[in-house]
C-alpha positions as CSV (number, residue, x, y, z in Angstrom):
1,M,2.4,5.2,-36.9
2,A,1.9,7.7,-34.1
3,D,4.1,7.6,-31.0
4,P,1.9,6.6,-28.1
5,A,4.1,8.6,-25.7
6,A,3.4,11.7,-27.6
7,A,-0.4,11.3,-27.3
8,P,-1.8,13.7,-24.6
9,A,-3.1,12.0,-21.5
10,S,-6.6,12.7,-20.4
11,A,-7.1,14.3,-17.0
12,D,-7.6,10.8,-15.4
13,T,-5.3,8.6,-17.5
14,P,-1.6,8.7,-17.0
15,I,0.7,7.7,-19.8
16,A,3.6,5.5,-19.5
17,V,6.7,7.3,-20.4
18,A,10.0,5.4,-20.2
19,D,12.4,8.0,-21.7
20,R,11.5,11.0,-19.4
21,P,10.3,11.7,-15.9
22,L,6.6,12.1,-15.4
23,T,5.2,15.7,-15.5
24,L,3.2,17.0,-12.5
25,E,0.0,16.6,-14.4
26,E,0.8,12.9,-15.2
27,K,1.6,12.4,-11.5
28,K,-1.6,13.9,-10.5
29,A,-3.6,11.7,-12.9
30,A,-1.8,8.6,-11.6
31,A,-2.7,9.6,-8.0
32,R,-6.4,10.2,-9.1
33,A,-6.5,6.7,-10.7
34,R,-5.1,5.2,-7.5
35,A,-7.7,7.0,-5.4
36,R,-10.5,5.9,-7.8
37,A,-9.4,2.2,-7.6
38,A,-9.2,2.4,-3.8
39,R,-12.8,3.8,-3.6
40,Q,-14.2,1.2,-6.1
41,A,-12.5,-1.6,-4.1
42,E,-14.0,-0.3,-0.9
43,Q,-17.5,0.2,-2.4
44,A,-17.4,-3.3,-3.8
45,G,-16.5,-4.7,-0.4
46,E,-13.2,-6.0,-1.7
47,A,-10.1,-6.2,0.4
48,F,-7.9,-3.6,-1.6
49,V,-4.9,-4.8,0.5
50,T,-4.3,-8.6,1.1
51,I,-2.6,-10.0,4.1
52,S,-1.0,-13.3,3.3
53,P,-1.7,-16.3,5.6
54,S,2.0,-16.2,6.9
55,A,1.7,-12.5,7.6
56,A,-1.6,-13.0,9.3
57,D,-0.2,-15.8,11.4
58,Y,2.7,-13.7,12.5
59,I,0.6,-10.7,13.4
60,R,-1.7,-13.0,15.4
61,E,1.3,-14.5,17.2
62,V,2.9,-11.2,18.2
63,A,-0.5,-9.6,19.1
64,R,-1.2,-12.6,21.4
65,E,2.3,-12.3,23.1
66,Q,1.7,-8.6,23.7
67,G,-1.9,-8.8,24.7
68,R,-3.1,-6.7,21.7
69,P,-5.9,-7.1,19.2
70,E,-5.2,-9.1,16.0
71,G,-4.7,-6.2,13.8
72,V,-2.3,-3.6,12.4
73,R,-2.2,0.0,11.3
74,L,-0.4,0.7,8.0
75,R,0.9,4.2,7.4
76,I,2.7,5.5,4.4
77,L,5.1,8.3,5.4
78,A,7.5,10.5,3.6
79,G,11.1,9.2,3.9
80,G,13.2,6.2,3.1
81,C,15.6,5.8,0.2
82,S,12.9,6.0,-2.4
83,G,10.7,8.9,-1.0
84,L,7.9,7.1,0.8
85,E,8.2,4.3,3.5
86,Y,5.9,1.8,5.0
87,K,5.2,1.9,8.8
88,L,3.3,-1.1,10.2
89,D,2.2,-1.2,13.9
90,L,0.1,-3.4,16.0
91,L,-3.3,-2.0,16.9
92,E,-3.6,-0.6,20.4
93,T,-6.2,-2.1,22.7
94,G,-9.6,-0.4,21.9
95,E,-8.3,1.2,18.6
96,S,-10.8,1.2,15.9
97,A,-11.2,2.9,12.5
98,G,-11.6,6.7,12.8
99,A,-13.6,9.0,10.5
100,G,-10.9,9.2,7.8
101,D,-9.7,5.6,8.1
102,R,-10.1,2.6,5.8
103,E,-10.6,-0.9,7.4
104,V,-9.6,-4.1,5.7
105,A,-10.2,-7.6,7.0
106,S,-7.9,-10.2,5.3
107,N,-7.1,-13.8,6.5
108,G,-8.8,-13.0,9.9
109,V,-6.6,-10.0,10.6
110,T,-7.8,-6.4,10.6
111,M,-5.8,-3.6,9.0
112,L,-6.5,0.1,9.5
113,M,-5.1,2.8,7.3
114,D,-5.8,6.5,6.5
115,L,-7.0,7.4,2.9
116,K,-3.7,8.7,1.7
117,S,-2.0,5.4,2.7
118,A,-4.9,3.3,1.2
119,I,-4.4,5.2,-2.1
120,H,-0.7,4.3,-2.2
121,V,-1.2,0.6,-1.4
122,T,-4.4,-0.4,-3.3
123,G,-3.8,-3.9,-4.9
124,S,-0.8,-4.6,-2.6
125,T,-0.1,-8.0,-0.8
126,I,1.6,-8.0,2.5
127,D,3.5,-11.1,3.2
128,Y,5.9,-12.3,5.9
129,E,9.2,-14.0,5.2
130,H,11.2,-15.9,7.7
131,G,14.4,-17.2,6.2
132,L,18.2,-17.3,6.8
133,L,18.9,-13.9,5.0
134,R,15.7,-12.1,5.7
135,R,13.0,-12.0,8.3
136,G,10.1,-9.5,8.1
137,F,7.3,-8.1,6.1
138,R,7.5,-7.9,2.3
139,I,5.0,-5.7,0.6
140,N,4.3,-6.4,-3.1
141,N,2.9,-3.0,-4.2
142,P,1.8,-2.7,-7.8
143,N,1.7,1.0,-7.4
144,A,5.4,1.4,-6.7
145,T,7.4,2.9,-9.6
146,S,10.7,2.5,-7.6
147,T,11.8,0.6,-4.6
148,C,15.0,0.4,-2.5
149,S,16.8,-2.8,-2.1
150,C,15.7,-3.4,1.5
151,G,12.0,-3.2,0.4
152,D,11.0,-0.8,3.2
153,S,10.5,2.3,1.0
154,F,9.1,3.0,-2.5
155,G,8.3,5.7,-4.9
156,A,5.1,6.4,-6.6
157,A,4.1,8.5,-9.6
């Protein structure tokens, strides 16, 4: 029986390889697949990022306290323990989606993000936890190939 890891990947289909790091071409193919999924979700009118009811409630509460619109801007930046980190800020008064931005509405809250960030978080759910040991946003990102223990950064193929 042929080894599936030995089969060549097409230009758009990354292969899963557990015993070695991904090649540059495999990483590029994974990025193309994420970009394609983000475009398809946007064209279908789907929220490609979901904001949980608890996260939406918290965003609305803090926005109201600060006199801001009920929305956030999500950015993915280089940094953190795993290579990429999440940055989530309340929208400024009058801020709206720019030419290169993607806009998502989920549970009554608006989220803006640039295309690069959208590609990295397609399919993600943003939740808000409030417990004895942890208080803050938790992002469940299916594109993350690695995460740090605090959950604020991730790696992607």
